[in-house]
N, C-alpha and C positions, 0 to 999 in steps of 0.2 A: 230358451228363455221360458220361465214359468208364467203361464197366463192365469187370469182370475176365473175365466169361464170357458165353456166350450165355444166353438166357433160357429154354432148352428142356431142358437136361440135368438129370439126376436130382439132382445136388448143388445146383444152383440152385433147383430146385423144393422140395427139402427146406429150404433156407435161407429161402425165402419162407413155407413152411408153418408155421414156428415163430414167425412175427411176428403180433402182434395190433395193427395200426395204427389210428389214427383219421383223420378227415378233417374238413374244414370244409364247411358247407352242409347243406341238407336233401334234396339229391338226390346220388346217387353220382357222383362225378366220373369222367371218362373214364379217367384214369390208374389209379384204383382198380379199375374194371371190368377193365381190361387186365391188371393184376397178378393179379386173382382168376382170370382165364383162364389165367395162366401158372403158377399153383400156390399163390397166397396163399389160405389156408384159413380165416382168421379176420379179422373186422373189429370194431373197438370203436366204440361209440356213446356220445355225450355229450349234454348238454342242448342244445348248439348245433345238433345234428342233428335235433331233434324239435320239431314244431309241433302235431301232432294224431295220434290213432291211425290215421286214414286215411292221412295222409302217411307215417307210419312204416311201415305195412304196404306201401305202394307202394314205399318205399325198399328194404325187405328183399326184396320180390318181385323187384325189379330186380337185386339182388345175386345172388339164386338163379337168375336167368335165365342167369348166367354159370357158376354152380357150385351145383348143387342142395343139396349138403351143407354149404354155407358156415356157419361158426360166427359168429353175430351176437351179440356180447357187449355188456353194459351194466353200469354201476355203479348198480344200483337196489336200495338197501338198504331203501327206505321210510323213514319218519320224516324226520329232518333231511336225509338224503342221498337226493335223488330226481333222476332225469333225465327220467322219463316226465312228471312234473308240475313241472318246474323253475320254471315261471312262476306256478304257482298254489299250490304246496305239496302234499305227499303226502296221498293218501286213506288212508294207513296210518300207525299209530304206529310208532315205531322199536323197536329191540331193548330199550332200557331200560324202556320202558313195558310191553312184553310180559313182561320179567323181573319187574317190580313186581307184575304180576297173578299170575304163576307158575302159569299154566294151559297145560300143553304142548299140549293139544288145541286151544286157541285159537291158540297160536303156529303150530301145523301148519296150521290153517285160514287164518290170515292169509297165511302163505307160499304156500299153494296158490292163494288168490285172486289174490295178486300175480303168481304164476307164470302163472296163466290169462290175465291181461291181457297179460303179456309175450308169451306164446305166440300170442295173438290178433293181435299186431302183428308176428309173425315173428321175435321175439327168442328165442334158445334157449340162451344162456349168461349167467348172472347172476353178477357178481363180488360175491357175498354168500352166506352171512352173515358178519358179524364174530364170530369166536369168541374175541376178546380178553377176558381177565378184567381189568376196570378197577380194578385194585388200587391205583392211584395216582389219587386224586380230582383231583389237579392236572394230569392228562394233558391236553395242549392239543389232541389230535387224535382221541381215541377217545370218552371221555365217554359220552353217551347212545347212541352207536353200539354199545355193549356191552350185553349182557343184564344185567350187574351186576358186583359185586365178589366174589360167592360162586362158587367154582369149580364146585361140583356143580350149582348152578342154571344157570350158563352152559353147562355140558356138556349137560344134558338139553334145554335150549331150542335149542342149536345143532343137536342131532340132530333135534329136531322140525321145525325150520325146513328143514333139508336134505331131510327126508322129504316135507314139504308141497310144497316148490318142485319137486322132481324128479317128484312124482306128477302135476304139471301138464305134464310134458314139457320142463322147463327145467333144464339142468344147474346145480348149485350150485358155487360156488367159495369154499370156506371160507377165511377170512383172519383175521389176517395172521401166518402161521406164522414162528416158533414162539410168537408172542404179543407184542402191541404195548401191552398194558394198563399195564405198570409203567414207562412212559417219561415223561419230562418235556420231550421235544423232538419236534417234528413232522418226520418223515422227508422231507416235501416240502422242508424248509428246511435240514436238517443230518442227521447220523447219530446216531440215539438209541443209548443204551448201557444195558443192563440188567446190573447187577452183583449177581447172586444165584448161589447154588451149584446144582449139578445136582439135588440133592434137592428144592429149591424149584421149579425148573423143571418137574420131573416131577410134582410134587404140585399145581402151580398152572397154569402156562401150557399144559402139554401135554395135560391131561385133556380139555378141550373138543375138541381136534383128534383125540384117540383116539375120542371119541364120534362125531365127524363121519365119521371113517374107517369106524367100525362101522356107521354109518347109510348108507354107500355114497356119500359125497360124490364127485362125478365129477371135481372138481378142487380144488386147494388153492393159495392165493396166498402167495408168500413175502413177508416183510417186510425192509426195508432197515435192520435193527437189528443192533447188535453185542452178542453175548453171549460175553464172555470165557471163561466156564465151558465153552463148546462150541468156540469158535474165537476166539482173542485178536486175530486180525489182520483177518478179513474179515467183513462183515455177512452175514446169512443168505442173501440172494439170490445171492451169489457164493461161498458156502462149501460145498465138498464134504462137510465133516464134518456140516453141518446138513441139507443137502438130500438127499444120498445116504446118508451114514452114519446120521443120525437118522431122517429122514422115510421114506426108502425101506427101509433095512435094519432099523433097530430097531423102527419103528412098523409096518412091513410095508405101506406105502401103495404102490399100483400104478396109481393114476390119473394125471391130468395135473397137472403142477406149472407154475403160471403165476407170473411175476414181478409185483410191483407195478410201477408206471410207472417205466421206466428213466430218464426225463428228470427225475425227482425229484432234488433236490440231493444226497441221500445217495449216489447212484450217479453222476450226471452230473458232479458237481464233484470226485469222488474218482477215478473211472476214465475218465470220458467215456462216452457212450452206446454207442459201437461196442465199445470194450474191455470195458465192463461187460456187454454182451449176450453177447460171446464167453465171458467168465468165468462168466456165469450158466448158459449151456447146458453148459459143461464141468463145472460143479458139480453138475448134475443137473436144472436147470430144463428144461421142454419148450416153453414158449411165452413170448415177450417181449411184455409189455404196453407199448405206446408210443402216444402220440397225445393224451394229455390236454393237453399243451402243444405238442408237435411233431406236426403233422398234415399232412404234405406228402409228395409222391412222393420227393423227394430223401432224406428220412430213411429211407424204406423201402429204397431202392436202397443207401444207405450201410450200413445194417445187414445187408442181404442179402450185399453184397460183403465186409463184414468177416467174416461167418461163413464164406463160401466161402474167403477168403484164409487164415483160421485153420486150416481143414481142410487146405488145400494146403501150408501151412507145417509142418504136424504139431502145431500147438499144440492144436487141437481134433480129437479122433479122429472120423473119418468115421462110424463106427458109432454114436457118441453122438449126432451130429446126425440120423442116420437114425432112431434110436430115438425121439428127441424128436418128429420129424415124424410117425412112425407113431402115437404117442400122440395127437397132435392130430387126425389123420385118424380114429382109433378113436372119439374123442369125437364128432367130426362125424357119424360113422356112427350112433352111439347116438342122437343127437338126431333123426336121420331116422326111426328106428324109434319114438321116443317122441312124435313130432309129434301124431298123433291128430287128433280133430275139435275144432275151435275155432270160436267164433262169428264172424260177420262183423266185420272190423275196425271199431271205433268203435261197436259195438252198445252199447245202454244197459246199464250195469252198476252203476248207483248204487243201485238198489232191487231188491227181490225176491230170488230165489235164483239163485246162479251155476249155469249150465247143467251138468248132469251131476255136480254135487258135493253137492247137498243143503245147501250152506252159504250163508248170507245174503251177498250180494255187497257189502253195506255193513258187512261184518265189521270193517273197519278202524275205522269210527266206533264200533261197538259196543265194540271193544277199547279205544279211546281213552277212552271214558267210564268203563270199568272201571278204567283206570289212574289216574284222578284221585283225589287224597287231599286232603281239606279238614279243616283244624284251625282252632280259634278259636271264639269265641262271638258274633262280630258278625253283624249281619243282612246278607243279600245286598243288592245294589243295587236300589233301587226308583225312583230318580230319576236325573237327569243326573250324569255323572261326568267327571273329567279322567283319561284313561288315559295314564300316563307310561311309555313303553317305553325302558328303558335298554339301549343297544346297544353292542356291540364288533365289531371286525372278525371275521367268521366264518373258521373254518379253511378251507383250500383244498379239502378233501374235501367240505365242505358248500357253500361258495360263497356269495357275497353276493347273488347274483341271485334266490335262492329266498326268497319273502316269509315272514314269520312275525309273530306278535303277535296281539292280540285287540281292538284299538281299533275297527276297522270293525264287528266283530260286536256289540260292546256298543252302539255308536252306533245300529245298526239297531233294537235293542230298547229303548234308553233315549234318546229324543230329547233333544237338548241336550247330549249327550256330545261332547267333543272329545278329540283325541289329540295327543300330541307325542312326539318322539324326542329322547333326550338321551344324550350321550357323556361320556367321561372328560376330553375336551378342554375342557369348560366349567369356568369358575372355580368355580362353585357350582351344580351341577345341582339340588340340593334347593330352593334359592331360586328358581330358574327355574320349577320345577314348582309351587311354592306360589303364585307370582305369576300363573301361567297358570290355575291351578285356581279361584281365587276362592273362592266358597262351595261349589263342587261337591266331592263326595267324590272322593278320589284312589284310583286303582288303579295300583299300581306293578308293572310287568312286568319281570322280570329273567331272565337266562339265565346260569347258573353264577355266582351272586353270590359264592360262596366263593373264586373265582379272581380277583376284581377288587376291590381295596381301595376304589377310588373309589365303586363301586356300593354296597358295604356302608355306607360313610360317608353316602352320600346317603339310604339307607333309614333309617339311624339318625336323621338330621335330620328326615326326613319324619314318622316315627312319633312323635318328640318333639313336633312341632308339631301333628300331626293323628293322634291315636291311632286314629281310625276308618278309617285307610288299609287298603285291601285289597292284599295282596301275592300276586302270581302268579309262581311259579318254573317256567320252562320248560326248565331244564337239569337238572343234578344237584342234588337238594335236600340239600346237605351242611350248609348253615347251619341254625341253630335256627329252627324256624317262628316267625314273628312277624307282627304285624298283626292287625287285628280279625278278619279272615279270612285264612288262608294256603292257597293252592291250589297243589298240586304236580302238574304234568301229566306229568312224566318224559319230556318231549320237546316239540319246537316245530313239528311238522308241522301241516298245515291242520286235520286232524281233532282233534289235541290242542288247538289253539286253539279249535275249536268246543266241545269238551267243557269247556274252561275258561270260556268265555262262559256256558254253561249253569250252571256252578257259581257264578260270580260274581253272576249276575243272578237266580239262584233259579228259572230256567225248567226245566221237565221235558221230556225228549225226547218 
């Protein structure tokens, strides 16, 4: 591919420095190592890049052999969104479970332990936490990724999470500025729009970000959402009014601004990733996240050259690109100083106390148990059951590859238990469940029942035919609790599932 400039001059190095690309495979490809040597300062990791703590530590060590201060970023929210444990489910409950408990010391401890595990593997920038106020319960992409719908609660837990994560030497990236909670559209697929006035934005969306800034969040991630009250034409990621005027000048934020993935449709289908990246840097962003879907050298070269060309044409001021690159390098320098002592990669962390913290390293399971809410007067399971898990397509941030549910856990405790998965594509899911269950008691497992009419109808039919049915809600518990027992976990991570199994079967930890 023909490039516009050599790969050694300052302008090109600055253009590389502001990119946060991904790649495929579990080892660093030669092209990525070469670009790191040429000035690329950040690399993004996804589930496809991770097999084990040992492998991840070797991967990050190889990257640092090219550049000791490289930023290794990951989207590890815990809960439903996990990359470290993409094939098993997370050892931590997500934000919504922590918000349901409302113990900021616990949130701080969970974030610290998650950060400790990231640091042990050589990861030093986490695209978390979500500071979105989930004011729209129909939101298709935030949901349990939010601490809740109460602004003050979200603010105090966002701050605690930032403090805990960064105390472990991992930079936080508070997202999705200026707030993705009141949307009905997934920005992976289209451009969401929030039509509220400035007073509402300041009183609701912006308070958690103010708290994160006060807590010292090292980075903030922009959202690809349109807020006409702030900018009627451009979504936040490419809006000078929002990134520079609001975040930098009005809120006084001086850290790194990272974009959400520019290959998401809200940017790529509106501007294209090259044009969108130029507009984002010009608007005030410092780093371009790309690589969730596009993960190749050609993408990195194309974005680098687009930025260089924009500077040379006068569209992008050279000092703005230089300032962005300097902020990336400053964060990389901070992570070097914050690295500290970490245990050997892959060290046992499931039991006991996390080294140097005084916090139980199974704090995620402890938190998941505290988040469970049980209502109803029915008895727990004492015999075989049929576990019917009602499933829908997961949003892109969560991914379909991460397992969830409780059928296997109940089957281990109650021999004779069977499980089945049911979707809205069935003509009559309830009839299928009843036929499969026979005489066994039914456990119906749902996720955001309030968002799926077919799921609610299936539950109605099951409860009419079998009033002793147990209902487990692993998403937002917006619907009225029903069933002989109703168990709300406030999330679908592995430890939330374990806590649900304990509640359903009446077993004590």
